[in-house]
N, CA, C and O atoms as a CHARMM CRD file, in Angstrom:
* protein
*
  336
    1    1 UNK  N   -159.27700  44.11300-107.27400 PROA 1      0.00000
    2    1 UNK  CA  -158.61900  43.93900-108.55200 PROA 1      0.00000
    3    1 UNK  C   -157.56200  45.02300-108.71000 PROA 1      0.00000
    4    1 UNK  O   -157.81900  46.20200-108.46800 PROA 1      0.00000
    5    2 UNK  N   -156.37500  44.60600-109.11800 PROA 2      0.00000
    6    2 UNK  CA  -155.29900  45.55600-109.39200 PROA 2      0.00000
    7    2 UNK  C   -155.29700  45.86500-110.87200 PROA 2      0.00000
    8    2 UNK  O   -155.52600  44.98300-111.70000 PROA 2      0.00000
    9    3 UNK  N   -155.04400  47.09200-111.19700 PROA 3      0.00000
   10    3 UNK  CA  -155.05900  47.51000-112.58400 PROA 3      0.00000
   11    3 UNK  C   -153.78000  48.26600-112.90900 PROA 3      0.00000
   12    3 UNK  O   -153.48400  49.29300-112.29800 PROA 3      0.00000
   13    4 UNK  N   -153.02600  47.75400-113.87200 PROA 4      0.00000
   14    4 UNK  CA  -151.84400  48.44700-114.35500 PROA 4      0.00000
   15    4 UNK  C   -152.21900  49.23100-115.59700 PROA 4      0.00000
   16    4 UNK  O   -152.92900  48.72700-116.46700 PROA 4      0.00000
   17    5 UNK  N   -151.75000  50.44800-115.67900 PROA 5      0.00000
   18    5 UNK  CA  -152.03400  51.31600-116.81100 PROA 5      0.00000
   19    5 UNK  C   -150.77400  51.41900-117.66600 PROA 5      0.00000
   20    5 UNK  O   -149.69500  51.69200-117.13800 PROA 5      0.00000
   21    6 UNK  N   -150.89300  51.20500-118.98900 PROA 6      0.00000
   22    6 UNK  CA  -149.70900  51.32500-119.84200 PROA 6      0.00000
   23    6 UNK  C   -149.22100  52.77100-119.94600 PROA 6      0.00000
   24    6 UNK  O   -150.01000  53.71100-120.03400 PROA 6      0.00000
   25    7 UNK  N   -147.92600  52.91000-119.93400 PROA 7      0.00000
   26    7 UNK  CA  -147.30000  54.21000-120.11700 PROA 7      0.00000
   27    7 UNK  C   -145.94200  54.01400-120.77000 PROA 7      0.00000
   28    7 UNK  O   -145.37000  52.92400-120.73900 PROA 7      0.00000
   29    8 UNK  N   -145.43400  55.09600-121.36400 PROA 8      0.00000
   30    8 UNK  CA  -144.13000  55.02700-122.03700 PROA 8      0.00000
   31    8 UNK  C   -143.12100  55.87200-121.27500 PROA 8      0.00000
   32    8 UNK  O   -143.37400  57.04000-120.98000 PROA 8      0.00000
   33    9 UNK  N   -141.98800  55.28100-120.96300 PROA 9      0.00000
   34    9 UNK  CA  -140.92200  55.99900-120.26100 PROA 9      0.00000
   35    9 UNK  C   -140.31000  57.01500-121.21800 PROA 9      0.00000
   36    9 UNK  O   -139.83600  56.66500-122.29900 PROA 9      0.00000
   37   10 UNK  N   -140.32800  58.27600-120.80200 PROA 10     0.00000
   38   10 UNK  CA  -139.80300  59.32600-121.68200 PROA 10     0.00000
   39   10 UNK  C   -138.54400  59.99100-121.13200 PROA 10     0.00000
   40   10 UNK  O   -137.83700  60.68800-121.85800 PROA 10     0.00000
   41   11 UNK  N   -138.26600  59.77100-119.83900 PROA 11     0.00000
   42   11 UNK  CA  -137.09900  60.42200-119.25300 PROA 11     0.00000
   43   11 UNK  C   -136.70000  59.71700-117.96500 PROA 11     0.00000
   44   11 UNK  O   -137.55700  59.30600-117.18200 PROA 11     0.00000
   45   12 UNK  N   -135.40900  59.58000-117.75000 PROA 12     0.00000
   46   12 UNK  CA  -134.89600  59.10200-116.46200 PROA 12     0.00000
   47   12 UNK  C   -134.53600  60.35500-115.67600 PROA 12     0.00000
   48   12 UNK  O   -133.65800  61.11600-116.08500 PROA 12     0.00000
   49   13 UNK  N   -135.20900  60.57300-114.55300 PROA 13     0.00000
   50   13 UNK  CA  -134.98200  61.80000-113.78600 PROA 13     0.00000
   51   13 UNK  C   -133.95800  61.62500-112.67200 PROA 13     0.00000
   52   13 UNK  O   -133.29500  62.58800-112.28500 PROA 13     0.00000
   53   14 UNK  N   -133.82300  60.41500-112.15700 PROA 14     0.00000
   54   14 UNK  CA  -132.87600  60.16100-111.07100 PROA 14     0.00000
   55   14 UNK  C   -132.48000  58.68300-111.11700 PROA 14     0.00000
   56   14 UNK  O   -133.14300  57.83600-110.51800 PROA 14     0.00000
   57   15 UNK  N   -131.40800  58.38700-111.82300 PROA 15     0.00000
   58   15 UNK  CA  -130.98300  56.99000-112.00000 PROA 15     0.00000
   59   15 UNK  C   -130.60000  56.35200-110.66400 PROA 15     0.00000
   60   15 UNK  O   -130.85500  55.16600-110.45600 PROA 15     0.00000
   61   16 UNK  N   -129.99800  57.11300-109.76400 PROA 16     0.00000
   62   16 UNK  CA  -129.59700  56.55300-108.46800 PROA 16     0.00000
   63   16 UNK  C   -130.79500  56.08200-107.64400 PROA 16     0.00000
   64   16 UNK  O   -130.72900  55.05200-106.97300 PROA 16     0.00000
   65   17 UNK  N   -131.88100  56.83700-107.69900 PROA 17     0.00000
   66   17 UNK  CA  -133.09500  56.46500-106.95900 PROA 17     0.00000
   67   17 UNK  C   -134.11500  55.76100-107.83600 PROA 17     0.00000
   68   17 UNK  O   -135.24200  55.49900-107.41500 PROA 17     0.00000
   69   18 UNK  N   -133.69800  55.45300-109.07900 PROA 18     0.00000
   70   18 UNK  CA  -134.52200  54.67400-110.01600 PROA 18     0.00000
   71   18 UNK  C   -135.86900  55.33300-110.30100 PROA 18     0.00000
   72   18 UNK  O   -136.91700  54.69200-110.22300 PROA 18     0.00000
   73   19 UNK  N   -135.82300  56.62700-110.63300 PROA 19     0.00000
   74   19 UNK  CA  -137.04000  57.37500-110.93700 PROA 19     0.00000
   75   19 UNK  C   -137.05000  57.78800-112.39100 PROA 19     0.00000
   76   19 UNK  O   -136.02400  58.16200-112.95900 PROA 19     0.00000
   77   20 UNK  N   -138.23700  57.71200-112.98700 PROA 20     0.00000
   78   20 UNK  CA  -138.39500  58.07400-114.39600 PROA 20     0.00000
   79   20 UNK  C   -139.72100  58.78700-114.59200 PROA 20     0.00000
   80   20 UNK  O   -140.61900  58.69500-113.75500 PROA 20     0.00000
   81   21 UNK  N   -139.83500  59.49500-115.70100 PROA 21     0.00000
   82   21 UNK  CA  -141.10000  60.11500-116.09300 PROA 21     0.00000
   83   21 UNK  C   -141.74000  59.21400-117.13900 PROA 21     0.00000
   84   21 UNK  O   -141.10500  58.81600-118.11600 PROA 21     0.00000
   85   22 UNK  N   -143.02300  58.89800-116.91000 PROA 22     0.00000
   86   22 UNK  CA  -143.78800  58.06000-117.82400 PROA 22     0.00000
   87   22 UNK  C   -144.95300  58.87400-118.36200 PROA 22     0.00000
   88   22 UNK  O   -145.64000  59.57400-117.61800 PROA 22     0.00000
   89   23 UNK  N   -145.15900  58.76900-119.66600 PROA 23     0.00000
   90   23 UNK  CA  -146.29900  59.41300-120.32100 PROA 23     0.00000
   91   23 UNK  C   -147.43900  58.40100-120.37100 PROA 23     0.00000
   92   23 UNK  O   -147.34800  57.36200-121.02600 PROA 23     0.00000
   93   24 UNK  N   -148.51500  58.73700-119.65900 PROA 24     0.00000
   94   24 UNK  CA  -149.69700  57.86900-119.61500 PROA 24     0.00000
   95   24 UNK  C   -150.84100  58.61800-120.26700 PROA 24     0.00000
   96   24 UNK  O   -151.51300  59.42600-119.62600 PROA 24     0.00000
   97   25 UNK  N   -151.05700  58.34900-121.53300 PROA 25     0.00000
   98   25 UNK  CA  -152.14800  59.01300-122.25400 PROA 25     0.00000
   99   25 UNK  C   -152.02700  60.52600-122.25800 PROA 25     0.00000
  100   25 UNK  O   -153.03600  61.22700-122.19100 PROA 25     0.00000
  101   26 UNK  N   -150.81500  61.03600-122.33500 PROA 26     0.00000
  102   26 UNK  CA  -150.59400  62.48000-122.36500 PROA 26     0.00000
  103   26 UNK  C   -150.34100  63.08800-120.99300 PROA 26     0.00000
  104   26 UNK  O   -149.96000  64.25500-120.90200 PROA 26     0.00000
  105   27 UNK  N   -150.54200  62.33200-119.93700 PROA 27     0.00000
  106   27 UNK  CA  -150.27300  62.80000-118.57500 PROA 27     0.00000
  107   27 UNK  C   -148.91600  62.25800-118.15500 PROA 27     0.00000
  108   27 UNK  O   -148.67400  61.05300-118.22400 PROA 27     0.00000
  109   28 UNK  N   -148.03000  63.15000-117.71900 PROA 28     0.00000
  110   28 UNK  CA  -146.68800  62.73700-117.32500 PROA 28     0.00000
  111   28 UNK  C   -146.61800  62.57100-115.81100 PROA 28     0.00000
  112   28 UNK  O   -146.99100  63.45900-115.04400 PROA 28     0.00000
  113   29 UNK  N   -146.11900  61.38400-115.40700 PROA 29     0.00000
  114   29 UNK  CA  -146.01400  61.07000-113.98000 PROA 29     0.00000
  115   29 UNK  C   -144.63400  60.50900-113.66900 PROA 29     0.00000
  116   29 UNK  O   -144.01600  59.82600-114.48600 PROA 29     0.00000
  117   30 UNK  N   -144.17500  60.81500-112.47500 PROA 30     0.00000
  118   30 UNK  CA  -142.91900  60.21800-112.02500 PROA 30     0.00000
  119   30 UNK  C   -143.22200  58.84600-111.44200 PROA 30     0.00000
  120   30 UNK  O   -144.14200  58.70100-110.63700 PROA 30     0.00000
  121   31 UNK  N   -142.45600  57.84100-111.84400 PROA 31     0.00000
  122   31 UNK  CA  -142.64600  56.48500-111.33200 PROA 31     0.00000
  123   31 UNK  C   -141.29800  55.90200-110.92900 PROA 31     0.00000
  124   31 UNK  O   -140.24300  56.35200-111.37600 PROA 31     0.00000
  125   32 UNK  N   -141.36300  54.90800-110.08700 PROA 32     0.00000
  126   32 UNK  CA  -140.18300  54.16500-109.67500 PROA 32     0.00000
  127   32 UNK  C   -140.00300  52.99400-110.64800 PROA 32     0.00000
  128   32 UNK  O   -140.96400  52.28000-110.93600 PROA 32     0.00000
  129   33 UNK  N   -138.79400  52.79300-111.15200 PROA 33     0.00000
  130   33 UNK  CA  -138.54400  51.74400-112.14400 PROA 33     0.00000
  131   33 UNK  C   -137.72400  50.58200-111.57600 PROA 33     0.00000
  132   33 UNK  O   -137.15300  49.79700-112.33300 PROA 33     0.00000
  133   34 UNK  N   -137.66600  50.47200-110.26600 PROA 34     0.00000
  134   34 UNK  CA  -136.89100  49.40600-109.61300 PROA 34     0.00000
  135   34 UNK  C   -137.24200  48.01600-110.13400 PROA 34     0.00000
  136   34 UNK  O   -136.35600  47.18100-110.31300 PROA 34     0.00000
  137   35 UNK  N   -138.53000  47.76100-110.37900 PROA 35     0.00000
  138   35 UNK  CA  -138.98000  46.41500-110.76000 PROA 35     0.00000
  139   35 UNK  C   -138.57900  46.01100-112.17600 PROA 35     0.00000
  140   35 UNK  O   -138.65100  44.83100-112.51800 PROA 35     0.00000
  141   36 UNK  N   -138.15700  46.97000-113.01000 PROA 36     0.00000
  142   36 UNK  CA  -137.89400  46.62100-114.41300 PROA 36     0.00000
  143   36 UNK  C   -136.43800  46.76700-114.80900 PROA 36     0.00000
  144   36 UNK  O   -136.09900  46.59600-115.98000 PROA 36     0.00000
  145   37 UNK  N   -135.56400  47.08200-113.85100 PROA 37     0.00000
  146   37 UNK  CA  -134.15600  47.23800-114.20500 PROA 37     0.00000
  147   37 UNK  C   -133.30700  46.20100-113.47500 PROA 37     0.00000
  148   37 UNK  O   -133.68700  45.66900-112.43200 PROA 37     0.00000
  149   38 UNK  N   -132.15300  45.94100-114.06300 PROA 38     0.00000
  150   38 UNK  CA  -131.14100  45.10800-113.42800 PROA 38     0.00000
  151   38 UNK  C   -129.81400  45.42700-114.11000 PROA 38     0.00000
  152   38 UNK  O   -129.73000  46.37800-114.88700 PROA 38     0.00000
  153   39 UNK  N   -128.78000  44.64100-113.82800 PROA 39     0.00000
  154   39 UNK  CA  -127.46200  44.93600-114.39000 PROA 39     0.00000
  155   39 UNK  C   -127.44400  44.82600-115.90700 PROA 39     0.00000
  156   39 UNK  O   -126.71100  45.56100-116.56800 PROA 39     0.00000
  157   40 UNK  N   -128.23500  43.92300-116.46900 PROA 40     0.00000
  158   40 UNK  CA  -128.28600  43.76600-117.92800 PROA 40     0.00000
  159   40 UNK  C   -129.20900  44.79000-118.58400 PROA 40     0.00000
  160   40 UNK  O   -129.13900  45.00300-119.79400 PROA 40     0.00000
  161   41 UNK  N   -130.06500  45.41800-117.79800 PROA 41     0.00000
  162   41 UNK  CA  -131.01600  46.39300-118.34100 PROA 41     0.00000
  163   41 UNK  C   -131.04700  47.62600-117.42700 PROA 41     0.00000
  164   41 UNK  O   -131.97600  47.78900-116.63600 PROA 41     0.00000
  165   42 UNK  N   -130.01800  48.50300-117.53800 PROA 42     0.00000
  166   42 UNK  CA  -129.91900  49.67100-116.65800 PROA 42     0.00000
  167   42 UNK  C   -130.96100  50.73600-117.01000 PROA 42     0.00000
  168   42 UNK  O   -131.57300  50.67900-118.07600 PROA 42     0.00000
  169   43 UNK  N   -131.16200  51.70800-116.11100 PROA 43     0.00000
  170   43 UNK  CA  -132.17900  52.73700-116.32900 PROA 43     0.00000
  171   43 UNK  C   -132.08600  53.43800-117.68600 PROA 43     0.00000
  172   43 UNK  O   -133.11000  53.69000-118.32100 PROA 43     0.00000
  173   44 UNK  N   -130.87700  53.75200-118.13100 PROA 44     0.00000
  174   44 UNK  CA  -130.74200  54.50300-119.38600 PROA 44     0.00000
  175   44 UNK  C   -131.25900  53.72500-120.59800 PROA 44     0.00000
  176   44 UNK  O   -131.54900  54.32700-121.63100 PROA 44     0.00000
  177   45 UNK  N   -131.38000  52.41700-120.49200 PROA 45     0.00000
  178   45 UNK  CA  -131.91900  51.60700-121.59000 PROA 45     0.00000
  179   45 UNK  C   -133.44100  51.56800-121.59900 PROA 45     0.00000
  180   45 UNK  O   -134.03500  50.99200-122.51100 PROA 45     0.00000
  181   46 UNK  N   -134.08300  52.16900-120.60100 PROA 46     0.00000
  182   46 UNK  CA  -135.54600  52.10200-120.46900 PROA 46     0.00000
  183   46 UNK  C   -136.28400  53.18800-121.25700 PROA 46     0.00000
  184   46 UNK  O   -137.48900  53.07600-121.47800 PROA 46     0.00000
  185   47 UNK  N   -135.58000  54.22600-121.67800 PROA 47     0.00000
  186   47 UNK  CA  -136.25700  55.32300-122.37000 PROA 47     0.00000
  187   47 UNK  C   -136.89200  54.80400-123.66000 PROA 47     0.00000
  188   47 UNK  O   -136.24700  54.15300-124.48100 PROA 47     0.00000
  189   48 UNK  N   -138.18300  55.11800-123.80500 PROA 48     0.00000
  190   48 UNK  CA  -138.94100  54.68400-124.97400 PROA 48     0.00000
  191   48 UNK  C   -139.69700  53.39000-124.76000 PROA 48     0.00000
  192   48 UNK  O   -140.54600  53.02600-125.57500 PROA 48     0.00000
  193   49 UNK  N   -139.40300  52.68800-123.67500 PROA 49     0.00000
  194   49 UNK  CA  -140.08700  51.41800-123.40800 PROA 49     0.00000
  195   49 UNK  C   -141.48800  51.65600-122.85900 PROA 49     0.00000
  196   49 UNK  O   -141.75600  52.66500-122.20700 PROA 49     0.00000
  197   50 UNK  N   -142.37000  50.70600-123.13600 PROA 50     0.00000
  198   50 UNK  CA  -143.72900  50.70700-122.59400 PROA 50     0.00000
  199   50 UNK  C   -143.72600  49.83500-121.34900 PROA 50     0.00000
  200   50 UNK  O   -143.12200  48.76300-121.31900 PROA 50     0.00000
  201   51 UNK  N   -144.41600  50.31900-120.32000 PROA 51     0.00000
  202   51 UNK  CA  -144.48000  49.60200-119.05200 PROA 51     0.00000
  203   51 UNK  C   -145.90600  49.64300-118.51000 PROA 51     0.00000
  204   51 UNK  O   -146.70900  50.49100-118.90000 PROA 51     0.00000
  205   52 UNK  N   -146.20600  48.70800-117.60200 PROA 52     0.00000
  206   52 UNK  CA  -147.46100  48.76700-116.85300 PROA 52     0.00000
  207   52 UNK  C   -147.16800  49.47800-115.54000 PROA 52     0.00000
  208   52 UNK  O   -146.27100  49.07800-114.79800 PROA 52     0.00000
  209   53 UNK  N   -147.92600  50.53400-115.25500 PROA 53     0.00000
  210   53 UNK  CA  -147.72700  51.34000-114.05600 PROA 53     0.00000
  211   53 UNK  C   -148.84800  51.05800-113.06900 PROA 53     0.00000
  212   53 UNK  O   -150.02800  51.07100-113.41700 PROA 53     0.00000
  213   54 UNK  N   -148.44600  50.80300-111.82400 PROA 54     0.00000
  214   54 UNK  CA  -149.41700  50.56300-110.74800 PROA 54     0.00000
  215   54 UNK  C   -148.88300  51.20700-109.47900 PROA 54     0.00000
  216   54 UNK  O   -147.75000  50.94300-109.07800 PROA 54     0.00000
  217   55 UNK  N   -149.67500  52.03200-108.85800 PROA 55     0.00000
  218   55 UNK  CA  -149.35500  52.76200-107.61600 PROA 55     0.00000
  219   55 UNK  C   -147.94000  53.35300-107.61500 PROA 55     0.00000
  220   55 UNK  O   -147.19900  53.22400-106.64100 PROA 55     0.00000
  221   56 UNK  N   -147.59000  53.99200-108.71200 PROA 56     0.00000
  222   56 UNK  CA  -146.31200  54.69700-108.76200 PROA 56     0.00000
  223   56 UNK  C   -145.10400  53.86900-109.13200 PROA 56     0.00000
  224   56 UNK  O   -143.97700  54.36300-109.10200 PROA 56     0.00000
  225   57 UNK  N   -145.32600  52.61800-109.47800 PROA 57     0.00000
  226   57 UNK  CA  -144.22800  51.74300-109.87000 PROA 57     0.00000
  227   57 UNK  C   -144.44700  51.21300-111.28000 PROA 57     0.00000
  228   57 UNK  O   -145.56700  50.85100-111.63900 PROA 57     0.00000
  229   58 UNK  N   -143.39300  51.16400-112.07800 PROA 58     0.00000
  230   58 UNK  CA  -143.42100  50.45200-113.35400 PROA 58     0.00000
  231   58 UNK  C   -143.23400  48.98600-113.00400 PROA 58     0.00000
  232   58 UNK  O   -142.15300  48.57000-112.58700 PROA 58     0.00000
  233   59 UNK  N   -144.29500  48.20300-113.17700 PROA 59     0.00000
  234   59 UNK  CA  -144.29000  46.81900-112.69100 PROA 59     0.00000
  235   59 UNK  C   -143.71100  45.82600-113.69000 PROA 59     0.00000
  236   59 UNK  O   -143.15400  44.80000-113.30000 PROA 59     0.00000
  237   60 UNK  N   -143.84400  46.13700-115.00000 PROA 60     0.00000
  238   60 UNK  CA  -143.43200  45.17700-116.00800 PROA 60     0.00000
  239   60 UNK  C   -143.27500  45.89700-117.34500 PROA 60     0.00000
  240   60 UNK  O   -143.99400  46.85600-117.62300 PROA 60     0.00000
  241   61 UNK  N   -142.34400  45.44100-118.16600 PROA 61     0.00000
  242   61 UNK  CA  -142.22500  45.96200-119.52400 PROA 61     0.00000
  243   61 UNK  C   -143.23900  45.23800-120.40700 PROA 61     0.00000
  244   61 UNK  O   -143.46900  44.04000-120.23900 PROA 61     0.00000
  245   62 UNK  N   -143.84600  45.96700-121.35000 PROA 62     0.00000
  246   62 UNK  CA  -144.76200  45.37400-122.32000 PROA 62     0.00000
  247   62 UNK  C   -144.40000  45.90600-123.68900 PROA 62     0.00000
  248   62 UNK  O   -143.69700  46.91000-123.80800 PROA 62     0.00000
  249   63 UNK  N   -144.88800  45.22500-124.74000 PROA 63     0.00000
  250   63 UNK  CA  -144.57100  45.74900-126.06900 PROA 63     0.00000
  251   63 UNK  C   -145.61100  46.80600-126.47200 PROA 63     0.00000
  252   63 UNK  O   -146.67400  46.91700-125.86000 PROA 63     0.00000
  253   64 UNK  N   -145.28000  47.56600-127.50100 PROA 64     0.00000
  254   64 UNK  CA  -146.11600  48.68700-127.91700 PROA 64     0.00000
  255   64 UNK  C   -147.51200  48.22200-128.34400 PROA 64     0.00000
  256   64 UNK  O   -148.50000  48.90600-128.07400 PROA 64     0.00000
  257   65 UNK  N   -147.59900  47.07100-129.00600 PROA 65     0.00000
  258   65 UNK  CA  -148.89300  46.55600-129.46300 PROA 65     0.00000
  259   65 UNK  C   -149.78500  46.22800-128.26900 PROA 65     0.00000
  260   65 UNK  O   -150.97200  46.55300-128.26000 PROA 65     0.00000
  261   66 UNK  N   -149.20200  45.58200-127.26800 PROA 66     0.00000
  262   66 UNK  CA  -149.95700  45.24000-126.06300 PROA 66     0.00000
  263   66 UNK  C   -150.41500  46.51000-125.33800 PROA 66     0.00000
  264   66 UNK  O   -151.53500  46.56700-124.83100 PROA 66     0.00000
  265   67 UNK  N   -149.55800  47.51500-125.28900 PROA 67     0.00000
  266   67 UNK  CA  -149.92200  48.78200-124.64500 PROA 67     0.00000
  267   67 UNK  C   -151.08900  49.43900-125.38000 PROA 67     0.00000
  268   67 UNK  O   -152.03900  49.90200-124.75000 PROA 67     0.00000
  269   68 UNK  N   -151.01800  49.48000-126.71000 PROA 68     0.00000
  270   68 UNK  CA  -152.08300  50.10600-127.49700 PROA 68     0.00000
  271   68 UNK  C   -153.41500  49.37800-127.29500 PROA 68     0.00000
  272   68 UNK  O   -154.45700  50.01800-127.15500 PROA 68     0.00000
  273   69 UNK  N   -153.38000  48.05300-127.28000 PROA 69     0.00000
  274   69 UNK  CA  -154.60000  47.27900-127.09500 PROA 69     0.00000
  275   69 UNK  C   -155.19100  47.51100-125.70100 PROA 69     0.00000
  276   69 UNK  O   -156.40500  47.66200-125.56100 PROA 69     0.00000
  277   70 UNK  N   -154.35200  47.54100-124.68800 PROA 70     0.00000
  278   70 UNK  CA  -154.83300  47.77600-123.32200 PROA 70     0.00000
  279   70 UNK  C   -155.43200  49.17500-123.19700 PROA 70     0.00000
  280   70 UNK  O   -156.48000  49.34200-122.57400 PROA 70     0.00000
  281   71 UNK  N   -154.78100  50.18100-123.78100 PROA 71     0.00000
  282   71 UNK  CA  -155.31400  51.54700-123.73000 PROA 71     0.00000
  283   71 UNK  C   -156.65700  51.63300-124.44600 PROA 71     0.00000
  284   71 UNK  O   -157.56500  52.33100-123.99400 PROA 71     0.00000
  285   72 UNK  N   -156.78100  50.91200-125.58000 PROA 72     0.00000
  286   72 UNK  CA  -158.04900  50.90500-126.31500 PROA 72     0.00000
  287   72 UNK  C   -159.15800  50.29000-125.46200 PROA 72     0.00000
  288   72 UNK  O   -160.26300  50.82700-125.39600 PROA 72     0.00000
  289   73 UNK  N   -158.86700  49.17600-124.81800 PROA 73     0.00000
  290   73 UNK  CA  -159.86100  48.53000-123.95900 PROA 73     0.00000
  291   73 UNK  C   -160.25200  49.41000-122.77300 PROA 73     0.00000
  292   73 UNK  O   -161.42800  49.47100-122.41300 PROA 73     0.00000
  293   74 UNK  N   -159.30000  50.07800-122.17500 PROA 74     0.00000
  294   74 UNK  CA  -159.61000  50.97400-121.06000 PROA 74     0.00000
  295   74 UNK  C   -160.49500  52.12700-121.51800 PROA 74     0.00000
  296   74 UNK  O   -161.39000  52.56000-120.79200 PROA 74     0.00000
  297   75 UNK  N   -160.23700  52.62000-122.72700 PROA 75     0.00000
  298   75 UNK  CA  -161.07100  53.69900-123.27400 PROA 75     0.00000
  299   75 UNK  C   -162.49900  53.21000-123.49200 PROA 75     0.00000
  300   75 UNK  O   -163.45300  53.92900-123.19400 PROA 75     0.00000
  301   76 UNK  N   -162.65300  51.99500-124.00800 PROA 76     0.00000
  302   76 UNK  CA  -163.98800  51.42600-124.21100 PROA 76     0.00000
  303   76 UNK  C   -164.71900  51.26100-122.88200 PROA 76     0.00000
  304   76 UNK  O   -165.90900  51.56300-122.79600 PROA 76     0.00000
  305   77 UNK  N   -164.04100  50.79700-121.86500 PROA 77     0.00000
  306   77 UNK  CA  -164.65300  50.64900-120.53900 PROA 77     0.00000
  307   77 UNK  C   -165.10900  52.01000-120.01900 PROA 77     0.00000
  308   77 UNK  O   -166.20700  52.13600-119.47700 PROA 77     0.00000
  309   78 UNK  N   -164.27400  53.01400-120.18100 PROA 78     0.00000
  310   78 UNK  CA  -164.62500  54.36300-119.71500 PROA 78     0.00000
  311   78 UNK  C   -165.85700  54.88700-120.44700 PROA 78     0.00000
  312   78 UNK  O   -166.71700  55.52500-119.83900 PROA 78     0.00000
  313   79 UNK  N   -165.94500  54.61800-121.75400 PROA 79     0.00000
  314   79 UNK  CA  -167.10100  55.07700-122.53200 PROA 79     0.00000
  315   79 UNK  C   -168.37900  54.37700-122.08900 PROA 79     0.00000
  316   79 UNK  O   -169.42600  55.01400-121.96700 PROA 79     0.00000
  317   80 UNK  N   -168.29900  53.05900-121.84600 PROA 80     0.00000
  318   80 UNK  CA  -169.47600  52.30200-121.39200 PROA 80     0.00000
  319   80 UNK  C   -169.92400  52.79900-120.01800 PROA 80     0.00000
  320   80 UNK  O   -171.11800  52.97000-119.77500 PROA 80     0.00000
  321   81 UNK  N   -168.97600  53.02500-119.13500 PROA 81     0.00000
  322   81 UNK  CA  -169.32800  53.47900-117.78600 PROA 81     0.00000
  323   81 UNK  C   -169.91600  54.88100-117.79500 PROA 81     0.00000
  324   81 UNK  O   -170.75300  55.20000-116.95100 PROA 81     0.00000
  325   82 UNK  N   -169.49900  55.71800-118.72600 PROA 82     0.00000
  326   82 UNK  CA  -170.02600  57.08300-118.76100 PROA 82     0.00000
  327   82 UNK  C   -171.44300  57.14100-119.32300 PROA 82     0.00000
  328   82 UNK  O   -172.17000  58.10100-119.06600 PROA 82     0.00000
  329   83 UNK  N   -171.84200  56.12500-120.08800 PROA 83     0.00000
  330   83 UNK  CA  -173.18900  56.11700-120.65200 PROA 83     0.00000
  331   83 UNK  C   -174.15600  55.26700-119.83200 PROA 83     0.00000
  332   83 UNK  O   -175.37200  55.38100-119.98200 PROA 83     0.00000
  333   84 UNK  N   -173.60200  54.40400-118.95400 PROA 84     0.00000
  334   84 UNK  CA  -174.43000  53.45600-118.24500 PROA 84     0.00000
  335   84 UNK  C   -175.06000  53.97200-117.04000 PROA 84     0.00000
  336   84 UNK  O   -175.78600  53.24500-116.36200 PROA 84     0.00000
């Protein structure tokens, strides 16, 4: 099973190499944003967007509500696993 974790793009660090910093629950990671940009949606337009991150890549843009719900569910899973 593949699992994408929601994160918010907070900075474009290298537009030429399509790299950005994403905040994932307070942890900042560098990710590749190749999958979510194109000529109509350049890197500089990605700041503030929520994305699903998987193995170092922002795989898809999601809305803030969807990100919050996914983070809540992941937190619930973590709590159940820690008590089980």
